[in-house]
Structures are given as structure tokens and as C-alpha cells.
N, CA, C, O and the ligand as a Tripos MOL2 file, in Angstrom:
@<TRIPOS>MOLECULE
protein
  273   271    69     0     0
PROTEIN
NO_CHARGES

@<TRIPOS>ATOM
      1 N         189.1290   86.0340  112.6490 N.3       1 MET1
      2 CA        188.2390   86.0680  111.4750 C.3       1 MET1
      3 C         187.3020   84.8860  111.5090 C.2       1 MET1
      4 O         187.6990   83.8300  112.0020 O.2       1 MET1
      5 N         186.2000   84.9860  111.0650 N.am      2 SER2
      6 CA        185.3740   83.6450  111.1470 C.3       2 SER2
      7 C         184.2810   83.5820  109.7540 C.2       2 SER2
      8 O         183.7010   84.6140  109.4160 O.2       2 SER2
      9 N         184.1140   82.5560  109.1580 N.am      3 HIS3
     10 CA        183.6580   82.2370  107.9150 C.3       3 HIS3
     11 C         181.9420   82.7150  108.4990 C.2       3 HIS3
     12 O         181.4850   82.4340  109.6060 O.2       3 HIS3
     13 N         181.3340   83.3760  107.5630 N.am      4 SER4
     14 CA        179.8830   83.6500  107.8220 C.3       4 SER4
     15 C         179.1760   83.5100  106.3310 C.2       4 SER4
     16 O         179.7050   84.0570  105.3630 O.2       4 SER4
     17 N         178.1630   82.8780  106.2180 N.am      5 ARG5
     18 CA        177.4560   82.8860  105.1900 C.3       5 ARG5
     19 C         176.8540   84.4310  104.4940 C.2       5 ARG5
     20 O         176.5650   84.7110  103.3310 O.2       5 ARG5
     21 N         176.8240   85.1500  105.5980 N.am      6 LEU6
     22 CA        176.3860   86.6660  105.1460 C.3       6 LEU6
     23 C         177.5110   87.3030  104.4090 C.2       6 LEU6
     24 O         177.2570   88.3490  103.8110 O.2       6 LEU6
     25 N         178.6440   86.8510  104.3690 N.am      7 ASP7
     26 CA        179.7300   87.4560  103.8760 C.3       7 ASP7
     27 C         179.6880   87.3270  102.4090 C.2       7 ASP7
     28 O         180.3130   88.0930  101.6750 O.2       7 ASP7
     29 N         179.0850   86.5310  102.0560 N.am      8 ARG8
     30 CA        178.8690   85.9790  100.6240 C.3       8 ARG8
     31 C         177.8880   86.8350   99.8560 C.2       8 ARG8
     32 O         176.6720   86.7040   99.9990 O.2       8 ARG8
     33 N         178.4290   87.6980   99.0540 N.am      9 LYS9
     34 CA        177.4970   88.5470   98.0910 C.3       9 LYS9
     35 C         177.0940   87.8500   96.9000 C.2       9 LYS9
     36 O         177.9350   87.7000   96.0140 O.2       9 LYS9
     37 N         175.8690   87.3810   96.7420 N.am     10 TYR10
     38 CA        175.2580   87.0790   95.8960 C.3      10 TYR10
     39 C         174.5740   87.7250   94.6520 C.2      10 TYR10
     40 O         174.2230   87.3340   93.5380 O.2      10 TYR10
     41 N         174.5450   88.9260   95.3710 N.am     11 GLN11
     42 CA        173.6410   89.9040   94.2650 C.3      11 GLN11
     43 C         174.6230   90.5840   93.6460 C.2      11 GLN11
     44 O         175.3220   91.4560   94.1630 O.2      11 GLN11
     45 N         174.6900   90.1140   92.3360 N.am     12 ALA12
     46 CA        175.6030   90.9820   91.3750 C.3      12 ALA12
     47 C         174.6390   92.2070   90.9800 C.2      12 ALA12
     48 O         173.4080   92.2390   90.9860 O.2      12 ALA12
     49 N         175.6580   93.3080   90.5990 N.am     13 LYS13
     50 CA        175.1340   94.4910   90.1680 C.3      13 LYS13
     51 C         173.9290   94.5230   89.3770 C.2      13 LYS13
     52 O         172.8300   94.9910   89.6740 O.2      13 LYS13
     53 N         174.3630   93.8730   88.1770 N.am     14 GLU14
     54 CA        173.3320   93.8720   87.0850 C.3      14 GLU14
     55 C         172.1670   92.8180   87.2800 C.2      14 GLU14
     56 O         171.4550   92.5360   86.3170 O.2      14 GLU14
     57 N         171.9870   92.2940   88.3920 N.am     15 SER15
     58 CA        170.7260   91.1500   88.4280 C.3      15 SER15
     59 C         169.7030   92.0830   89.4660 C.2      15 SER15
     60 O         169.8610   92.3900   90.6470 O.2      15 SER15
     61 N         168.5350   92.4110   88.4570 N.am     16 PRO16
     62 CA        167.4720   93.0210   89.2220 C.3      16 PRO16
     63 C         166.8930   92.1500   90.2350 C.2      16 PRO16
     64 O         167.0760   90.9380   90.1230 O.2      16 PRO16
     65 N         166.1630   92.6520   91.2900 N.am     17 LEU17
     66 CA        165.5350   91.6930   92.3500 C.3      17 LEU17
     67 C         164.2430   91.9520   91.9770 C.2      17 LEU17
     68 O         163.7440   92.9840   91.5280 O.2      17 LEU17
     69 N         163.6340   90.5780   92.2920 N.am     18 TYR18
     70 CA        161.9630   90.6910   91.9380 C.3      18 TYR18
     71 C         161.6900   89.8750   93.6610 C.2      18 TYR18
     72 O         162.4300   89.1180   94.2890 O.2      18 TYR18
     73 N         160.3730   90.4120   93.9860 N.am     19 GLU19
     74 CA        159.5900   89.8180   95.1560 C.3      19 GLU19
     75 C         159.4090   88.2670   94.6970 C.2      19 GLU19
     76 O         158.9210   87.8740   93.6370 O.2      19 GLU19
     77 N         159.8840   87.5540   95.6770 N.am     20 THR20
     78 CA        159.9210   86.2130   95.4560 C.3      20 THR20
     79 C         159.1320   85.2700   96.5850 C.2      20 THR20
     80 O         159.4410   85.4820   97.7580 O.2      20 THR20
     81 N         158.2890   84.4030   96.3510 N.am     21 ASP21
     82 CA        157.6160   83.8350   97.4490 C.3      21 ASP21
     83 C         158.6650   82.7300   98.0090 C.2      21 ASP21
     84 O         159.1540   81.9130   97.2290 O.2      21 ASP21
     85 N         158.9770   82.7330   99.3190 N.am     22 VAL22
     86 CA        159.8290   82.0430   99.8600 C.3      22 VAL22
     87 C         159.3940   81.3470  101.3250 C.2      22 VAL22
     88 O         158.5380   81.9310  101.9900 O.2      22 VAL22
     89 N         159.8900   80.2970  101.7510 N.am     23 TRP23
     90 CA        159.6450   79.4690  102.9370 C.3      23 TRP23
     91 C         160.7820   79.8800  103.7400 C.2      23 TRP23
     92 O         161.9410   79.7060  103.3620 O.2      23 TRP23
     93 N         160.4590   80.4390  104.8760 N.am     24 GLU24
     94 CA        161.5940   80.8300  105.9600 C.3      24 GLU24
     95 C         161.3370   80.0980  107.2780 C.2      24 GLU24
     96 O         160.2010   79.9390  107.7240 O.2      24 GLU24
     97 N         162.4350   79.6680  107.8700 N.am     25 CYS25
     98 CA        162.4510   78.7430  108.7280 C.3      25 CYS25
     99 C         161.9350   79.5070  110.0040 C.2      25 CYS25
    100 O         162.2770   80.6820  110.1350 O.2      25 CYS25
    101 N         161.1850   78.9510  110.8960 N.am     26 SER26
    102 CA        160.4350   79.9360  111.8600 C.3      26 SER26
    103 C         161.3640   80.0680  113.2150 C.2      26 SER26
    104 O         160.8840   80.6690  114.1770 O.2      26 SER26
    105 N         162.7720   79.4780  113.3030 N.am     27 ASP27
    106 CA        163.5090   79.9640  114.1010 C.3      27 ASP27
    107 C         164.4790   80.8260  113.6010 C.2      27 ASP27
    108 O         165.3410   80.4950  112.7880 O.2      27 ASP27
    109 N         164.3390   81.9500  114.0950 N.am     28 ILE28
    110 CA        165.2350   83.0900  113.3610 C.3      28 ILE28
    111 C         166.8680   83.0560  113.5330 C.2      28 ILE28
    112 O         167.7360   83.7070  112.9530 O.2      28 ILE28
    113 N         166.9510   82.1040  114.4970 N.am     29 LYS29
    114 CA        168.5000   82.0390  114.6730 C.3      29 LYS29
    115 C         169.0910   80.8980  113.5710 C.2      29 LYS29
    116 O         170.3020   80.7130  113.4500 O.2      29 LYS29
    117 N         168.1400   80.2000  112.8280 N.am     30 CYS30
    118 CA        168.5100   79.2200  111.8970 C.3      30 CYS30
    119 C         168.7040   80.0420  110.5730 C.2      30 CYS30
    120 O         169.7680   80.0400  109.9550 O.2      30 CYS30
    121 N         167.6290   80.7200  110.2040 N.am     31 GLY31
    122 CA        168.0200   81.6220  109.0830 C.3      31 GLY31
    123 C         167.8870   80.8370  107.8330 C.2      31 GLY31
    124 O         168.2070   81.4170  106.7960 O.2      31 GLY31
    125 N         167.4580   79.5860  107.7560 N.am     32 CYS32
    126 CA        167.4740   78.9040  106.6230 C.3      32 CYS32
    127 C         166.0380   79.2200  105.5100 C.2      32 CYS32
    128 O         164.9700   79.4400  106.0830 O.2      32 CYS32
    129 N         166.0460   79.2290  104.5600 N.am     33 TRP33
    130 CA        164.9980   79.4970  103.5230 C.3      33 TRP33
    131 C         165.1800   78.7910  102.2730 C.2      33 TRP33
    132 O         166.2170   78.3420  101.7840 O.2      33 TRP33
    133 N         164.0330   78.7720  101.8560 N.am     34 MET34
    134 CA        163.8770   78.2900  100.3220 C.3      34 MET34
    135 C         162.9000   78.8040   99.5500 C.2      34 MET34
    136 O         161.9080   79.3050  100.0800 O.2      34 MET34
    137 N         163.0500   78.7490   98.1610 N.am     35 ARG35
    138 CA        162.0230   79.2750   97.2400 C.3      35 ARG35
    139 C         160.8370   78.4340   97.2770 C.2      35 ARG35
    140 O         160.9130   77.2080   97.2030 O.2      35 ARG35
    141 N         159.6590   79.1210   97.4000 N.am     36 LYS36
    142 CA        158.2780   78.2860   97.2270 C.3      36 LYS36
    143 C         158.4350   77.5170   95.9610 C.2      36 LYS36
    144 O         158.1110   76.3290   95.9430 O.2      36 LYS36
    145 N         158.9260   78.1300   94.8570 N.am     37 SER37
    146 CA        158.8160   77.5800   93.4790 C.3      37 SER37
    147 C         159.7110   76.2970   93.6800 C.2      37 SER37
    148 O         159.5780   75.4330   92.8140 O.2      37 SER37
    149 N         160.5430   76.0690   94.6320 N.am     38 MET38
    150 CA        161.4920   74.8940   94.6160 C.3      38 MET38
    151 C         161.0900   74.0230   95.5780 C.2      38 MET38
    152 O         161.7110   72.9670   95.6940 O.2      38 MET38
    153 N         159.9720   74.3150   96.4460 N.am     39 ALA39
    154 CA        159.5010   73.3360   97.3720 C.3      39 ALA39
    155 C         158.2550   72.6480   96.8810 C.2      39 ALA39
    156 O         157.4860   73.4390   96.3350 O.2      39 ALA39
    157 N         157.8610   71.4810   96.9140 N.am     40 PHE40
    158 CA        156.7550   70.9240   96.4200 C.3      40 PHE40
    159 C         155.9770   70.2860   97.6570 C.2      40 PHE40
    160 O         155.4620   69.1700   97.6030 O.2      40 PHE40
    161 N         155.9500   71.0360   98.6740 N.am     41 VAL41
    162 CA        155.0730   70.4320   99.8840 C.3      41 VAL41
    163 C         154.4850   71.7290  100.2800 C.2      41 VAL41
    164 O         155.0820   72.7940  100.1220 O.2      41 VAL41
    165 N         153.3520   71.6260  100.7770 N.am     42 THR42
    166 CA        152.5470   72.9040  101.5910 C.3      42 THR42
    167 C         152.9380   73.3450  102.7120 C.2      42 THR42
    168 O         152.8660   74.5420  102.9900 O.2      42 THR42
    169 N         153.4740   72.3200  103.6340 N.am     43 GLU43
    170 CA        154.0990   72.7100  104.8830 C.3      43 GLU43
    171 C         155.3150   72.1080  104.9660 C.2      43 GLU43
    172 O         155.3800   71.0400  105.5750 O.2      43 GLU43
    173 N         156.4600   72.6590  104.3930 N.am     44 PRO44
    174 CA        157.6610   72.2450  104.7840 C.3      44 PRO44
    175 C         158.3520   72.2050  105.9860 C.2      44 PRO44
    176 O         157.9610   72.9280  106.9020 O.2      44 PRO44
    177 N         159.3600   71.4470  106.1440 N.am     45 ARG45
    178 CA        160.1010   71.5550  107.4150 C.3      45 ARG45
    179 C         161.5490   71.9220  107.1660 C.2      45 ARG45
    180 O         162.1990   71.3650  106.2820 O.2      45 ARG45
    181 N         161.9840   72.7380  107.8460 N.am     46 CYS46
    182 CA        163.4900   73.3070  107.7140 C.3      46 CYS46
    183 C         164.5010   72.2320  107.5900 C.2      46 CYS46
    184 O         164.5980   71.5020  108.5770 O.2      46 CYS46
    185 N         165.2220   72.0010  106.6490 N.am     47 PRO47
    186 CA        166.1510   70.8620  106.5210 C.3      47 PRO47
    187 C         167.2420   70.8270  107.4130 C.2      47 PRO47
    188 O         167.8870   69.8280  107.7320 O.2      47 PRO47
    189 N         167.4310   72.1880  107.8590 N.am     48 LEU48
    190 CA        168.5450   72.0950  109.0410 C.3      48 LEU48
    191 C         167.7810   71.6780  110.5770 C.2      48 LEU48
    192 O         168.2900   70.8260  111.3050 O.2      48 LEU48
    193 N         166.9290   72.1600  110.8230 N.am     49 CYS49
    194 CA        166.6870   72.2720  112.2800 C.3      49 CYS49
    195 C         165.2910   71.4040  112.3720 C.2      49 CYS49
    196 O         164.9730   70.8320  113.4150 O.2      49 CYS49
    197 N         164.6340   71.3700  111.3910 N.am     50 LYS50
    198 CA        163.3280   70.6400  111.2420 C.3      50 LYS50
    199 C         162.2750   71.4980  112.2460 C.2      50 LYS50
    200 O         161.5610   70.8930  113.0460 O.2      50 LYS50
    201 N         162.2530   72.7560  112.1410 N.am     51 SER51
    202 CA        161.3260   73.4720  112.4210 C.3      51 SER51
    203 C         160.2100   73.7200  111.3810 C.2      51 SER51
    204 O         160.3540   73.4310  110.1930 O.2      51 SER51
    205 N         159.1680   74.2320  111.8570 N.am     52 GLU52
    206 CA        158.3380   74.7740  110.7650 C.3      52 GLU52
    207 C         158.8730   75.9510  110.1780 C.2      52 GLU52
    208 O         159.6240   76.7520  110.7340 O.2      52 GLU52
    209 N         158.3040   76.0180  108.6650 N.am     53 MET53
    210 CA        158.6090   76.9960  107.9120 C.3      53 MET53
    211 C         157.4340   77.8440  107.6640 C.2      53 MET53
    212 O         156.3160   77.3840  107.4290 O.2      53 MET53
    213 N         157.7710   79.3310  107.7340 N.am     54 VAL54
    214 CA        156.5360   80.1860  107.3950 C.3      54 VAL54
    215 C         156.8780   80.8410  106.1700 C.2      54 VAL54
    216 O         158.0430   81.1120  105.8800 O.2      54 VAL54
    217 N         155.7370   81.1440  105.3250 N.am     55 GLY55
    218 CA        155.7730   81.9570  104.0900 C.3      55 GLY55
    219 C         156.3200   83.4610  104.2470 C.2      55 GLY55
    220 O         156.0310   84.2080  105.1830 O.2      55 GLY55
    221 N         157.0340   83.7260  103.3310 N.am     56 ASN56
    222 CA        157.4340   85.0710  103.4620 C.3      56 ASN56
    223 C         157.7870   85.6510  101.9980 C.2      56 ASN56
    224 O         157.6840   84.8660  101.0560 O.2      56 ASN56
    225 N         158.1500   86.8270  101.7770 N.am     57 MET57
    226 CA        158.5680   87.6090  100.5680 C.3      57 MET57
    227 C         159.9320   88.0520  100.5710 C.2      57 MET57
    228 O         160.3180   88.7390  101.5170 O.2      57 MET57
    229 N         160.7510   87.7360   99.5920 N.am     58 ARG58
    230 CA        162.1880   88.2680   99.7210 C.3      58 ARG58
    231 C         162.3810   88.7930   98.3110 C.2      58 ARG58
    232 O         161.7770   88.3710   97.3250 O.2      58 ARG58
    233 N         163.3610   89.8370   98.3260 N.am     59 MET59
    234 CA        163.7960   90.4500   96.8400 C.3      59 MET59
    235 C         164.6870   89.5090   96.5270 C.2      59 MET59
    236 O         165.5910   89.3110   97.3380 O.2      59 MET59
    237 N         164.6450   88.7780   95.3860 N.am     60 LEU60
    238 CA        165.8580   87.8180   95.0770 C.3      60 LEU60
    239 C         165.9170   88.0270   93.5810 C.2      60 LEU60
    240 O         164.8970   88.3920   92.9960 O.2      60 LEU60
    241 N         167.2140   87.7860   92.8260 N.am     61 PRO61
    242 CA        167.4570   87.6430   91.3360 C.3      61 PRO61
    243 C         166.6490   86.6620   90.9470 C.2      61 PRO61
    244 O         166.3740   85.7090   91.6770 O.2      61 PRO61
    245 N         166.1530   86.8340   89.6300 N.am     62 LYS62
    246 CA        165.4330   85.8100   89.0940 C.3      62 LYS62
    247 C         166.1140   84.7340   88.9000 C.2      62 LYS62
    248 O         167.3140   84.8510   88.6540 O.2      62 LYS62
    249 N         165.4860   83.3800   88.9680 N.am     63 VAL63
    250 CA        166.1270   82.2930   88.5550 C.3      63 VAL63
    251 C         165.7210   82.0210   87.2680 C.2      63 VAL63
    252 O         164.5400   82.2080   86.9720 O.2      63 VAL63
    253 N         166.6830   81.5170   86.2740 N.am     64 ILE64
    254 CA        166.5130   81.1270   85.1430 C.3      64 ILE64
    255 C         166.4490   79.4690   85.1500 C.2      64 ILE64
    256 O         167.3910   78.6790   85.2080 O.2      64 ILE64
    257 N         165.4150   79.2750   85.0940 N.am     65 THR65
    258 CA        165.2760   77.4850   85.0910 C.3      65 THR65
    259 C         165.2560   76.9360   83.8920 C.2      65 THR65
    260 O         164.5970   77.5430   83.0470 O.2      65 THR65
    261 N         165.8040   75.9340   83.5630 N.am     66 THR66
    262 CA        166.2620   75.0200   82.4690 C.3      66 THR66
    263 C         164.9950   74.1090   82.3340 C.2      66 THR66
    264 O         164.8530   73.5070   81.2690 O.2      66 THR66
    265 N         164.1550   73.9720   83.2260 N.am     67 ALA67
    266 CA        163.2140   72.7730   83.3230 C.3      67 ALA67
    267 C         162.2060   73.2940   82.3700 C.2      67 ALA67
    268 O         162.1430   74.4790   82.0430 O.2      67 ALA67
    269 N         161.3500   72.2790   81.9020 N.am     68 ASN68
    270 CA        160.6050   72.4100   80.8200 C.3      68 ASN68
    271 C         161.1480   72.7410   79.4400 C.2      68 ASN68
    272 O         160.3800   72.8440   78.4830 O.2      68 ASN68
    273 ZN        165.6420   75.8400  110.3840 Zn       69 ZN69
@<TRIPOS>BOND
     1     1     2 1
     2     2     3 1
     3     3     4 2
     4     3     5 am
     5     5     6 1
     6     6     7 1
     7     7     8 2
     8     7     9 am
     9     9    10 1
    10    10    11 1
    11    11    12 2
    12    11    13 am
    13    13    14 1
    14    14    15 1
    15    15    16 2
    16    15    17 am
    17    17    18 1
    18    18    19 1
    19    19    20 2
    20    19    21 am
    21    21    22 1
    22    22    23 1
    23    23    24 2
    24    23    25 am
    25    25    26 1
    26    26    27 1
    27    27    28 2
    28    27    29 am
    29    29    30 1
    30    30    31 1
    31    31    32 2
    32    31    33 am
    33    33    34 1
    34    34    35 1
    35    35    36 2
    36    35    37 am
    37    37    38 1
    38    38    39 1
    39    39    40 2
    40    39    41 am
    41    41    42 1
    42    42    43 1
    43    43    44 2
    44    43    45 am
    45    45    46 1
    46    46    47 1
    47    47    48 2
    48    47    49 am
    49    49    50 1
    50    50    51 1
    51    51    52 2
    52    51    53 am
    53    53    54 1
    54    54    55 1
    55    55    56 2
    56    55    57 am
    57    57    58 1
    58    58    59 1
    59    59    60 2
    60    59    61 am
    61    61    62 1
    62    62    63 1
    63    63    64 2
    64    63    65 am
    65    65    66 1
    66    66    67 1
    67    67    68 2
    68    67    69 am
    69    69    70 1
    70    70    71 1
    71    71    72 2
    72    71    73 am
    73    73    74 1
    74    74    75 1
    75    75    76 2
    76    75    77 am
    77    77    78 1
    78    78    79 1
    79    79    80 2
    80    79    81 am
    81    81    82 1
    82    82    83 1
    83    83    84 2
    84    83    85 am
    85    85    86 1
    86    86    87 1
    87    87    88 2
    88    87    89 am
    89    89    90 1
    90    90    91 1
    91    91    92 2
    92    91    93 am
    93    93    94 1
    94    94    95 1
    95    95    96 2
    96    95    97 am
    97    97    98 1
    98    98    99 1
    99    99   100 2
   100    99   101 am
   101   101   102 1
   102   102   103 1
   103   103   104 2
   104   103   105 am
   105   105   106 1
   106   106   107 1
   107   107   108 2
   108   107   109 am
   109   109   110 1
   110   110   111 1
   111   111   112 2
   112   111   113 am
   113   113   114 1
   114   114   115 1
   115   115   116 2
   116   115   117 am
   117   117   118 1
   118   118   119 1
   119   119   120 2
   120   119   121 am
   121   121   122 1
   122   122   123 1
   123   123   124 2
   124   123   125 am
   125   125   126 1
   126   126   127 1
   127   127   128 2
   128   127   129 am
   129   129   130 1
   130   130   131 1
   131   131   132 2
   132   131   133 am
   133   133   134 1
   134   134   135 1
   135   135   136 2
   136   135   137 am
   137   137   138 1
   138   138   139 1
   139   139   140 2
   140   139   141 am
   141   141   142 1
   142   142   143 1
   143   143   144 2
   144   143   145 am
   145   145   146 1
   146   146   147 1
   147   147   148 2
   148   147   149 am
   149   149   150 1
   150   150   151 1
   151   151   152 2
   152   151   153 am
   153   153   154 1
   154   154   155 1
   155   155   156 2
   156   155   157 am
   157   157   158 1
   158   158   159 1
   159   159   160 2
   160   159   161 am
   161   161   162 1
   162   162   163 1
   163   163   164 2
   164   163   165 am
   165   165   166 1
   166   166   167 1
   167   167   168 2
   168   167   169 am
   169   169   170 1
   170   170   171 1
   171   171   172 2
   172   171   173 am
   173   173   174 1
   174   174   175 1
   175   175   176 2
   176   175   177 am
   177   177   178 1
   178   178   179 1
   179   179   180 2
   180   179   181 am
   181   181   182 1
   182   182   183 1
   183   183   184 2
   184   183   185 am
   185   185   186 1
   186   186   187 1
   187   187   188 2
   188   187   189 am
   189   189   190 1
   190   190   191 1
   191   191   192 2
   192   191   193 am
   193   193   194 1
   194   194   195 1
   195   195   196 2
   196   195   197 am
   197   197   198 1
   198   198   199 1
   199   199   200 2
   200   199   201 am
   201   201   202 1
   202   202   203 1
   203   203   204 2
   204   203   205 am
   205   205   206 1
   206   206   207 1
   207   207   208 2
   208   207   209 am
   209   209   210 1
   210   210   211 1
   211   211   212 2
   212   211   213 am
   213   213   214 1
   214   214   215 1
   215   215   216 2
   216   215   217 am
   217   217   218 1
   218   218   219 1
   219   219   220 2
   220   219   221 am
   221   221   222 1
   222   222   223 1
   223   223   224 2
   224   223   225 am
   225   225   226 1
   226   226   227 1
   227   227   228 2
   228   227   229 am
   229   229   230 1
   230   230   231 1
   231   231   232 2
   232   231   233 am
   233   233   234 1
   234   234   235 1
   235   235   236 2
   236   235   237 am
   237   237   238 1
   238   238   239 1
   239   239   240 2
   240   239   241 am
   241   241   242 1
   242   242   243 1
   243   243   244 2
   244   243   245 am
   245   245   246 1
   246   246   247 1
   247   247   248 2
   248   247   249 am
   249   249   250 1
   250   250   251 1
   251   251   252 2
   252   251   253 am
   253   253   254 1
   254   254   255 1
   255   255   256 2
   256   255   257 am
   257   257   258 1
   258   258   259 1
   259   259   260 2
   260   259   261 am
   261   261   262 1
   262   262   263 1
   263   263   264 2
   264   263   265 am
   265   265   266 1
   266   266   267 1
   267   267   268 2
   268   267   269 am
   269   269   270 1
   270   270   271 1
   271   271   272 2
@<TRIPOS>SUBSTRUCTURE
     1 MET1         2 RESIDUE 1 A MET
     2 SER2         6 RESIDUE 1 A SER
     3 HIS3        10 RESIDUE 1 A HIS
     4 SER4        14 RESIDUE 1 A SER
     5 ARG5        18 RESIDUE 1 A ARG
     6 LEU6        22 RESIDUE 1 A LEU
     7 ASP7        26 RESIDUE 1 A ASP
     8 ARG8        30 RESIDUE 1 A ARG
     9 LYS9        34 RESIDUE 1 A LYS
    10 TYR10       38 RESIDUE 1 A TYR
    11 GLN11       42 RESIDUE 1 A GLN
    12 ALA12       46 RESIDUE 1 A ALA
    13 LYS13       50 RESIDUE 1 A LYS
    14 GLU14       54 RESIDUE 1 A GLU
    15 SER15       58 RESIDUE 1 A SER
    16 PRO16       62 RESIDUE 1 A PRO
    17 LEU17       66 RESIDUE 1 A LEU
    18 TYR18       70 RESIDUE 1 A TYR
    19 GLU19       74 RESIDUE 1 A GLU
    20 THR20       78 RESIDUE 1 A THR
    21 ASP21       82 RESIDUE 1 A ASP
    22 VAL22       86 RESIDUE 1 A VAL
    23 TRP23       90 RESIDUE 1 A TRP
    24 GLU24       94 RESIDUE 1 A GLU
    25 CYS25       98 RESIDUE 1 A CYS
    26 SER26      102 RESIDUE 1 A SER
    27 ASP27      106 RESIDUE 1 A ASP
    28 ILE28      110 RESIDUE 1 A ILE
    29 LYS29      114 RESIDUE 1 A LYS
    30 CYS30      118 RESIDUE 1 A CYS
    31 GLY31      122 RESIDUE 1 A GLY
    32 CYS32      126 RESIDUE 1 A CYS
    33 TRP33      130 RESIDUE 1 A TRP
    34 MET34      134 RESIDUE 1 A MET
    35 ARG35      138 RESIDUE 1 A ARG
    36 LYS36      142 RESIDUE 1 A LYS
    37 SER37      146 RESIDUE 1 A SER
    38 MET38      150 RESIDUE 1 A MET
    39 ALA39      154 RESIDUE 1 A ALA
    40 PHE40      158 RESIDUE 1 A PHE
    41 VAL41      162 RESIDUE 1 A VAL
    42 THR42      166 RESIDUE 1 A THR
    43 GLU43      170 RESIDUE 1 A GLU
    44 PRO44      174 RESIDUE 1 A PRO
    45 ARG45      178 RESIDUE 1 A ARG
    46 CYS46      182 RESIDUE 1 A CYS
    47 PRO47      186 RESIDUE 1 A PRO
    48 LEU48      190 RESIDUE 1 A LEU
    49 CYS49      194 RESIDUE 1 A CYS
    50 LYS50      198 RESIDUE 1 A LYS
    51 SER51      202 RESIDUE 1 A SER
    52 GLU52      206 RESIDUE 1 A GLU
    53 MET53      210 RESIDUE 1 A MET
    54 VAL54      214 RESIDUE 1 A VAL
    55 GLY55      218 RESIDUE 1 A GLY
    56 ASN56      222 RESIDUE 1 A ASN
    57 MET57      226 RESIDUE 1 A MET
    58 ARG58      230 RESIDUE 1 A ARG
    59 MET59      234 RESIDUE 1 A MET
    60 LEU60      238 RESIDUE 1 A LEU
    61 PRO61      242 RESIDUE 1 A PRO
    62 LYS62      246 RESIDUE 1 A LYS
    63 VAL63      250 RESIDUE 1 A VAL
    64 ILE64      254 RESIDUE 1 A ILE
    65 THR65      258 RESIDUE 1 A THR
    66 THR66      262 RESIDUE 1 A THR
    67 ALA67      266 RESIDUE 1 A ALA
    68 ASN68      270 RESIDUE 1 A ASN
    69 ZN69       273 GROUP 0 **** ****
């Protein structure tokens, strides 16, 4: 048995998914991504492997932010 991040199911049944702008690592083996709304740079670098990140869309549960 090996631990995998993919094993973690974070999609609760009752969380509707929304198209969300994300940055994805250009290295497909890395798989790192972040929400654009949480990145404050226009050309981010992957925090794990330092590759360039590319814009994409993902279906994600809405994040409720308490900021503001
Ligand atoms: Zn990466």
C-alpha cells in the first residue's frame, strides 16, 4: 500500500462544483496547482519544482473566504 494524494476525496457530496481559474504546473508529473484567486502574481512558478505554471480551469468547490 502506498499513500497517494489522489486517494484523498475532498469533494463532499453536497459541495457543488464551479469552474475555477487555476494555475497548473507545466510539468504534468508534478501535478501541482493553485487557484488564481490565491495567487498574486501574473506568471507564477511552481512552488514544488519551479516550473512555469499555465492557466487552466478546474471544477472545484467554492471557497468561502473570510477576507474582507
Ligand atoms: Zn511543479
